C-alpha positions in Angstrom: -7.8 -6.6 10.6 -4.8 -6.6 12.9 -5.7 -6.3 16.5 -3.5 -3.7 18.4 -3.1 -3.7 22.2 -1.7 -1.1 24.5 -0.3 -3.1 27.4 1.7 -0.2 28.9 -1.0 2.5 28.8 0.9 4.7 26.3 -0.6 8.1 25.5 -3.2 8.3 22.8 -1.1 10.4 20.4 1.4 7.6 20.3 -1.2 4.9 20.1 -2.9 6.7 17.1 0.4 7.2 15.3 1.4 3.5 15.9 -2.0 2.2 14.8 -1.4 2.8 11.1 -1.8 -0.7 9.7 -1.7 -1.5 5.9 -3.9 -4.5 5.6 -3.0 -6.8 2.7 -5.4 -6.9 -0.3 -5.9 -9.6 -2.8 -4.3 -8.8 -6.3 -2.8 -5.6 -4.9 0.7 -5.5 -3.6 3.1 -2.7 -2.5 6.8 -2.7 -3.3 7.5 -3.3 0.4 5.3 -6.4 0.4 6.6 -7.6 -2.9 10.2 -8.0 -1.6 9.0 -10.0 1.5 8.8 -13.8 1.3 5.7 -14.8 -0.6 4.7 -17.3 2.0 4.8 -14.5 4.7 2.4 -12.3 2.7 0.1 -15.2 1.9 -0.2 -16.1 5.6 -0.8 -12.4 6.6 -3.6 -12.3 4.0 -5.2 -15.5 5.3 -4.8 -14.7 9.0 -5.2 -10.9 9.1 -7.9 -11.2 11.7 -5.8 -13.3 14.0 -2.7 -11.1 14.2 -2.2 -9.3 17.5 0.5 -6.7 18.2 1.2 -4.2 20.9 1.7 -0.6 19.9 4.9 -0.5 22.0 6.4 -3.0 19.5 5.7 -0.5 16.7 8.3 2.1 17.8 10.4 1.6 14.7 7.3 2.3 12.5 6.7 5.5 14.4 10.3 6.7 14.1 10.3 5.9 10.4 6.9 7.6 9.7 7.9 10.7 11.6 11.2 11.1 9.8 9.7 10.5 6.4 6.8 12.9 7.1 9.2 15.6 8.3 11.6 15.3 5.4 8.7 15.3 2.9 7.5 18.6 4.3 10.9 20.1 3.6 11.5 18.6 0.2 10.8 21.7 -1.9 8.5 22.4 -4.8 10.6 20.7 -7.6 10.8 17.2 -6.2 8.5 14.2 -5.7 8.2 13.3 -2.0 6.1 10.4 -0.7 4.0 10.4 -3.9 2.0 7.1 -4.3 2.4 5.5 -7.7 1.0 2.4 -9.3 1.3 0.1 -12.2 -1.0 -2.8 -13.3 0.7 -5.9 -14.7 -1.2 -6.7 -18.0 -0.4 -10.4 -17.7 -1.6 -11.1 -14.2 -3.8 -8.1 -13.5 -1.9 -7.5 -10.2 -1.8 -3.8 -9.1 1.7 -2.9 -7.9 1.9 0.3 -5.7 4.7 2.2 -4.2 5.6 5.4 -2.5 9.2 6.5 -3.3 10.6 8.7 -0.5 12.2 11.4 -2.6 12.9 12.1 -6.3 15.0 15.1 -7.3 15.3 15.9 -11.0 19.0 16.1 -12.0 18.5 16.5 -15.8 15.7 16.2 -18.3 16.8 12.6 -18.8 16.3 11.5 -15.2 16.3 12.0 -11.5 17.9 11.0 -8.3 15.9 8.6 -6.1 16.6 8.9 -2.4 15.4 6.3 0.1 15.6 7.3 3.8 16.3 4.4 6.3 15.9 5.0 10.0 18.1 2.3 11.4 20.9 1.4 13.9 24.6 1.5 13.5 24.9 -2.3 13.6 22.7 -2.6 10.5 25.5 -1.1 8.4 27.7 -4.1 9.0 25.5 -6.4 7.0 24.6 -6.6 3.3 21.1 -5.3 2.7 19.8 -7.0 -0.5 16.3 -6.0 0.4 17.3 -2.3 0.3 18.7 -2.8 -3.2 15.6 -4.6 -4.3 13.2 -2.1 -2.8 15.0 1.0 -4.2 15.4 -0.6 -7.7 11.7 -1.6 -7.8 10.8 2.0 -6.8 13.1 3.3 -9.6 11.4 0.9 -12.0 7.9 1.9 -10.9 8.9 5.5 -11.6 10.2 4.4 -15.0 6.9 2.6 -15.8 5.1 5.9 -15.0 7.3 7.8 -17.4 9.7 9.2 -14.8 13.2 7.9 -15.5 15.8 7.6 -12.7 19.5 8.1 -13.3 20.8 7.3 -9.8 19.8 5.8 -6.5 21.0 6.7 -3.0 20.1 5.2 0.3 20.7 7.5 3.3 20.8 5.8 6.7 19.7 7.9 9.7 21.3 6.3 12.6 19.1 6.4 15.7 21.8 5.1 18.1 24.8 7.1 16.8 27.3 7.7 19.6 29.8 10.5 18.9 31.9 9.1 21.8 32.8 6.0 19.8 34.4 8.0 16.9 37.9 8.0 18.4 38.0 4.3 19.6 36.7 2.7 16.4 38.0 3.8 13.0 35.2 1.8 11.3 32.4 3.6 13.2 30.3 6.0 11.0 31.6 9.5 11.0 28.2 11.1 11.2 24.7 10.1 12.2 23.6 10.1 8.5 25.6 8.1 6.0 25.1 7.1 2.4 24.9 3.4 1.7 26.0 2.3 -1.8 23.3 0.7 -4.0 23.9 -0.7 -7.4 21.3 0.5 -9.9 19.7 -2.2 -12.1 19.0 -1.7 -15.7 15.4 -1.6 -16.8 15.3 -5.2 -18.1 16.8 -6.7 -14.9 14.4 -4.7 -12.8 11.4 -5.7 -14.9 12.3 -9.4 -14.8 12.7 -9.2 -11.0 9.3 -7.5 -10.6 7.6 -10.1 -12.8 9.3 -12.9 -11.0 8.1 -11.6 -7.6 4.6 -11.3 -8.9 4.7 -14.9 -10.2 
């Protein structure tokens, strides 16, 4: 169990919110864990009782959880929002879990998968292969549960957006929310990637 400290005497409401820790479990893995380096997850599993972190260092987690929770509350009745799904690999026995942010049904043939990212402006300057992998694995998890996806969108919510920079920098985002292009993988590619990560 990860040990959490509160070096700065932060209020209890924040401490409670920041104390949500998903402990790794043997033979069960989330999509988020699956895209991380395998050695990192292995070490986290072996040394879970030795990990110490201060709640102040978990501010990004708190922002992300708050945004996801608020948007899920306003998702409407005809969408899936923050619904946990799972699939067990018949070959290895591993249980893969995931919680897609938002799925809106476009047609009877499939839906739009939206992934919310709370991030900073500078993150948009870099390729994000982990965003593509995560969203495509969510889409595949939905597919494996009988819910096809037609399209994927990542929406970045920019915490440090500065309207004052709009005139000086033509490359600066035009709004504090922006869509980040993500290529959607076909089912065979997604399944092979999933199996390769499990291996």
